[in-house]
N, C-alpha and C positions, 0 to 999 in steps of 0.2 A: 504493500501500499505506500509505502514511502518512496515509491518511485515512479506514483504519476502523482503531477502536478496540479496542487490544490486547487488552483484555479478552475479546473475540468473533473476534479474530484465527484461532484453531484452526478454529472455527464457518467464517469463509472462505472458507480454505484446504480442509476437508472439501465446501464446495459445489460450488466449481471444482473438486475431482477427481470429485467427481460428476456437475456438467456436461459434463467434458470427457468422461469415459469415459461415460457414456449414451449423447452424440450422436453423437461418434465412432466406439465400436465398434456400434452400431445401424447406421452408415451401411456400417461393414466389412461386416460380418451380411448386411447388405442386398445384399452385391457379392457372397457368399461368399466371402470371406475370411476366416483366422483372427483368431478376436479380440486374438491375442497381438499383431501386427500392431496393430489398431485402441488398442490398451493406450497403444503404444509412440509410438503418432500422436497420443494424447492427450496424452501425457504431455510432447511436445515442444510441443506448441502452448502447454500453459498453462506450461511452462516459460519459466527466467531466457532464454532463448535467442530466442524466440519473441513471444508476447502479453504476457509477464512476469507473468501472475498470480502464481505464485505464485514464490517468488526466490529461494528457501533450497529444495533438491531430499533436504537432510539430515530434514527437519521431518518427513516420510511415510516414513524408512528405517527404523524400529524396524516397522513394518508392514508394510511389504512382507519383509525378514527374516522375518519370521513364516511370511507367504506360502509364502517361498523352503521355510522347513522344512516347511510341510503339501505342499508338492507332491512333497518329496524321501520323503516316508512315504508319500501316495499314491504313489507310483514302487514302492516297495518292497512297497505291499497287492495293485499289480497283476499283481508278479510271484513265484505262489508256484511252487510247484519240478517244477508236475506240468504247470506249460504250458511252463518250461522242460527241461524232461528232452521233452515232446514236438517240440519246436524244436529238440532239442539241436545235431543236426548243421548248421544255418546258423547259430547262435544263437554258439557255439560254435567254428567250424570257419569259415565266411565271415565272421562276425561280427570275429571275431579278428583274423582276419591285414585286414580291412578300415580297422579301427582302427589296430593297429600300425604296419602300410605305411603309411598315410596319414599315419601323425601321426608315423611315423620319417623321410620323405621333405620334409614340414612344416616339420617341429624343423631339419634337415638347411638348407633353406631358411634361416628365422629363422638361425641359427649363419654363415652365410656370408653372410650382409648385416648382418654386424654385432652380433646382438646377443646377452648369457649365455646359454651353454648349458641353465642353469636356465630364461630364460624360455623360452629357444627350442623347447626340450620340455613346457614349458605349453602355448604359442601351437601347435602341433603338433598338442595330442591336442584342443585345444578344436577345434582348423579339422574334425578326424579326425570330429566329429560333428554328426549333421543333426537337425533338428528334430523330435523326437517331435509335438509338437503339430498342425502344421499337417502334415506326411506321412499321421497317420493320419488328420486330417480330412479330406483330400482324397482317400485309398481308402475309406473309411466314407462319404464323400457321394459315389461315385460306384459303388457297392456291389462293390469289388473287392479286398476282406478276403481273400475266397477264396479267389481267383486262385491262380494258382500263386505270382507273380512280388508277389503283394498277400501272399502269406505269406514270403519271403524275404526280402520290403525289412520286414515286421515285427521276422522273426528277429534281421537286420542292424541297426537300432532297439533291440532287447534290450539287446544287449551294449553297445553304444555307454550306454545307460545303466549297465548296471553301470558303464561303464568313467569313467562319472560319478565312483562315489565315489571309485577312484582318483586320477581329478585333483580334486578338491577337498580327498586327504590331502596330493598332491602340492603343491594352490596355498597352502593349512593352514604346511604344513612353509618350503616357499621364501622367504612373508612376512618369517618369523621364523630364517632362517636363517643361522649363524654359524661351522658345521663345510663339511663335503665332504657332497655332492649325497646320494650312497651311503649315507654315517652317515647324512644327518638324515631319507632318506626309509625307512632299513632301520627306525630308529627309528621310524619315527611308523607304518609299519604294522605292526608289532608294538603298539605301542598301541592300535592298531583292534582287533586281532585277543582284546586282551587286553579291550578293550570290546565287543567282540561275543558272547564267554565270560559277562561280568558279564548281559549284554544276556539274553543266551540262559535264562541260571539265572533271574535274574530274570521273562521270560516264560514259561517252566514252572511255577516253584514259586510264582508273586505273578499275571503279567499275568492268565493263565488263570482263575484260581481268583478273583482279583475280579471281571473279567469275567462270568462267569458268577453269583457272588453279586448283580452289581449287575443284571445281566436276568434275574435270578429276581424281584428290587425292583418289576418293572415300569416303572419311575418312567425314561422318555424322555430326561428335561433330567440327571439321573443320570447314565446313561450316558455321554450327551452329554460333561458335566462328567470322566469317567473316560475318555475317549478323548485330552481335550486334556492330560490329566495326566498320562498318558501320555506321549503325543506332547513335549512339554513338558519332562518330566521326562527324559527319552531323552537328548534334544537339550544340557541342560545337565550329565548326566554324562557325555555324552564332548567337552562342551566343557571340563568340570573336569581330562580329562583330557591335557589341552592340543590334543585335533582339534577338527573345524569341528561345528557344532550339528548341517549337513544329516546327518550320517552317522548322531548317533544316532535322527536322525527315521527314515532312510534303515531302516537295522539294525532298527526297531522293525518298521516296514511289513512286512518279510520274516516275522516273526515272526510276526502276527498273520494273515498271509495262509493260514495254514495251518490259523486255529481257524474255528469254527464263525458267527464272531463276522463275518467279513472284510465280508460285503456290508451289514451293519447299520451295521459303523463306514464303510464308506466313502460309505454315501447319506448319514450324518450330518453326515461334514463336508464334502461336495462342495459345498455353497455358500457355507462358510467359506473353502473353498481358495480358490476360483475367485474371492473378491472379495478377500481380501490378496493373493492372487497378483496379481492385477491394478492393484493399490496398488507391487508391486513393478515391475514393468512400465513402468507411469506414471512410476518412479522414475527408472529406468534412460533410459527419453524425455527426461525434461524434463535432465537429463544432459549429451544428446548436443547437439552444436554446431552447426546448421545452417552457421555460417560457413566452421568449418574443412569442411568437408560440399562446399559451395561452391569455396571458394578450393583445395580437392585432389581434385575431382572426375575429373580425371582420373585419378589414381591411384588412385582408390578403383575406378572403373569400371576401370580394368585388370585391378586384384588380383583384383576379381571373376569376371572374364573368366577369368585364371587360376586361381583357386580350381572354379571350377565346370568347367573342362576336366581339369584335370588328376585332381581327383575323381571324375571320370565317367568317365573312363580306367582310373581303379581299380580303380572296385569292377564296370564290364566286359570286367577281365580277369581278375577274381577268380573272378565268375561265370562265363566261361566254361571256366577251370580247374575250377571244381568240378561240369565236365557239361552245365550249362542253356545253356538254346536262347539261341540268339544276339537274339530276341525278348525273352525274360526279360530276360537282360543287358543289352542297353539300356534297358529300360524299369527298372529296379532302378537303374540307375548315375545314368541324369538325375533322377527322382526324387528322393533322396540323395545330391545333388553338395551340395545347398546348405548352409547354416550353422546350426546352431542353440541353441535360448533359451538352455542352458547355460552358455553364452558368458557372457552377464551374471552367470549365477550361481558360477563359476570365478573372473572378473575381477569381482569385486565392485568398488568403491569404496576399499574399504580393498589388498584385493591391488592393485590395476589400482596405485595413486597406488606402493607400494615396489617393482615389480618391472617396467613399463612406461616407457617415456619419455612425459614431456610431449606431447598433440595424439595420439598412437600407440592413445590406449583409441576418441578419438572414432574414427578412420580403420577400426579393426576393427571396431568395433556398425555402421560402416554399410554396409561391408559384407554382415557378417550378416543386416543387416535387409534391403536390399536381395534379396539368396538367398533367405530366407524367402519375401518379395515373390515372389521369383521361379516358387517351388516349384509351382506350380497352372499354372503355364503350360510348367514344364520335363516336367511330368506328362502333357502333352497334347500335350507336342513328341516324348513316346514312344511313345507311342501311337501319332499320325501315323506316325513311321519305321515304325514296326512295320506298320503297315496297308499304307504306301506300297510297303515294298520286296516284298510278300505271305509275311511270312515266318513268321506267324503261321500254324500250320494250323485250318482250315478247319472240319476235322470233329474226332469223337471217334473214337479207335480205340486200344483198350485194349493191340495190341503199340507202339504207337507211343511210349503214355505210360505205359511201362514206370519209365523209371525215375526219374518223374514219384510216380507209385500205390507205386514203394519204398519214399519217403517217410512214408508213410501207417504212425503209431505207434499202440495206444489207440483207436482211431475208430471210428467213427459208418457204418455203412450204412444206404445207405434204400433195400430194393425197392423201387421206385414214384418216380418225380418227377411224381405229377400236383399238386394242387390239397394236401393234409397231404403233399404231399413236399417240395415248394415252400415251405410254411410253415412246418418243421422247419427248412427250409435257414436260411432267413433269419435262423429263433433259434440252430440251429447258430453262424452268420457272427459273428452280434452278440457274444459270448462268446467267440470265435476257440476253438469246438472240431473239429478235425479231422472232417468227413467224406467220402466216397463215394455218391454217387447210382446205378444203376440203372437204364433204362425201355428199352420195347422202340417207345416212341415218336420217332423221327426228327427229331418237328417239337418235344416238349417238351426233347431231349436238346438241339438246336441253339439255342432259348431259353434254356436252362442256361447253354449254355457262351459264349451270348455274351453272360449277367449275371456273368461269370465264375466261374461256383462247376463243382465238380471232377463233371462229368456223363458216363455214358458211355452209350453204344449193348449193351447184353449182357441176357440170359434170366437173370433170379436164379433158375431152375431151373435150371441147369445148374453143376453141378458144379463145372467149370473155366474160367468165370466167374465163381465164388466164391473159388476158391485166386486168379487174375487181383487182385484187388482186395483180395489179404491178409485173406482172411478167419480165418484162422490169428493174424492181426492184430489182429483190429475187437475193439469195445470189447463193442457190443451190436449187434444188428439189429432194425431198422427196419420191418415188410412192410406198405406202405400199397395192395397191390395192392388192383383194384375185385372180381374174381374169389375166388370163397371157394375154388375149386378149385385155382388156384393156389397161392394163399395156405399152402394145406395139405399144396401137394406141399414147394415152398419147405421150412415148418418142419421135414417131416419126412428133407429130405435136410439140413438142415443138425442136426437132430439128428442124425444118422446119424455125419455127418464128423467135426461137432464140437458131443460132445454137453455140452462147456462152455459154449458162446456162450451170450449171455442173447439169448432172441427176445421182440419183443415187436409186435405185431399188431393193423392198427385194422381193424374192420371195417364194413359199413356195418349192421347190425343186429344183435341180442344172440342171434338162431336157433346161430349159429354156434361160439358157447363149446364146448359140449364137444370139437365135434371141432378144434378148433384145440389147447386146452388136453394131450387128449388125444394129440395129432399132436407136443407137447414144445414149444410157447410157453410163454414166462414172465408175458406180463401181454397178456390181448386187451379191445382198448378197441374197444363199438362207438360211431361215432360221433354215434349219436343221444341219447347219455346226455348230456352236459359243455350242450349243446343245453337240455334240458329238463329238467336238474339249476337251471339261472341258470333258466331260466324261472318253476320251481317254486319257488325262491329267494324271485322280484320275486312271485312271486302271494302266498304265504305272509305273507308284511312287507304287502302291505296290510291283509290277511283280518287283520293284529293280534296274529298268534303271538309270544312270547320269542325272540329271538334265538337263545339258550340249545338251546330246545328244534328250533327251526329246522334250526339245527349237528345237531344231534343224529338227526333225521329223517335228513338229507340223505347223511349219515354213511354211515347205514345202506342210503339208499336204493342209495348211491354205490356199496357193498362188493359187495351183490349183486347187482348187473350190469355188475361191473366182475369176470370171473374172474381171480386168481392163483393162478399152483400156487406150491405150499411151494419149488421148487429145481429149476435153480438159482438162487441169488439176484444179481442186478444189482449 
């Protein structure tokens, strides 16, 4: 390092960071491992304990802290109240009991091991968390988000993400506490509620009008700058209250999640958030001392095994007490048994120095990193055990799955699981929108069930089948049947028994528009229209027609070919 000109030292640091990140993270992605693990490994590689390319991890600490702020903002942005409400039974039931019981048990063990009670409580809470990034990647890569165990795992992770906010408040309070724990935490929660009310008022009277004005200006750069201003401004506000910056960013994310600008904001900050978050995890990796890991390998592996076994057992028992099947309970327990990335956020260098004895930070981080690396294998183990003991049912049975179906609220019903139904299922799964599909072709049902989709054998024309899948609780019904006669009969039956339920119908051509609209369909979409529209748009572009004129022509054509009834509204 002494050979490097001090004037270009910062450039040397950035180059080292980027080279390690690109090389190591690329390898981890090729291995289908989480990029979080790649960033941690890259940080260890270039840090002061391995290659010593970067000797001072604090050089990049500022950028890493900005990354954490955007992580918490994105977390709030991905928690719209509608999603929480649709999964509330498991979010606030199973998720809450998992965090409380697991945190209490590990907190008690920490006190028994000689830690101060404040430190033990924070340790217990942090260990109760799982890795949202790794678990969601595993579920997404294996297309299991729509399975029952996938939805339940996601629900538990949602509450864990909410619990992070309380743990951050607790960590900030403990790092400078001079009074009793109860008084300190109570005062911090009061300050957090005050900050929430202030940010809530700003969101209603300042943020939304501000974003509306910026959006009308048509400047994407100004929109992005406004997002940065809101995120960092709310972070500064909560810090001025004596709370963590991350809490302010999280609250801002929750408020903006309910606005019409949510998806644009999420798309704008994603590249910056990912890069800055990578810097944070690399900073964490640089601080991990491999010599401590090697000298304490037996202790670390013992703690790792104990943590995985205890967390698996607690989650499994809680799932069984929630009347979940053994197979589902087993898979959820194993998948969520590892530690999570928020341990690194909660035990930031400043906080860790104040409340953890020297050397314990490296042991804690090593256990968490190893458990995160094992999460994909634990997921495979859960599936193997489920199949090995023939626990999972091999066929779809509405009566046998009545408990699962009762969980669905404001869901989408897909009548028909052919080509169009399967594409809709994939789209709905990507946005975590609950749905139930019906089909009379057992081959399609079996294929859908193998992929983890909630597909059942049943005739959509029968009222008792619709009652069994909760049509009275559904948000909308989408009919994708091939036979027009069958579609008309389903629409007529639904309109007769569920007059306020919106119904959308896909037909092969436009000849049966009128019949279906008169039967009570809200929207009728011929599958030949959109491919024709795309072809016509390309053709008119080649012919040199102005884009605005093409847009008006296509909209007129689409309105004429798509028939929409005046009511009920979707």
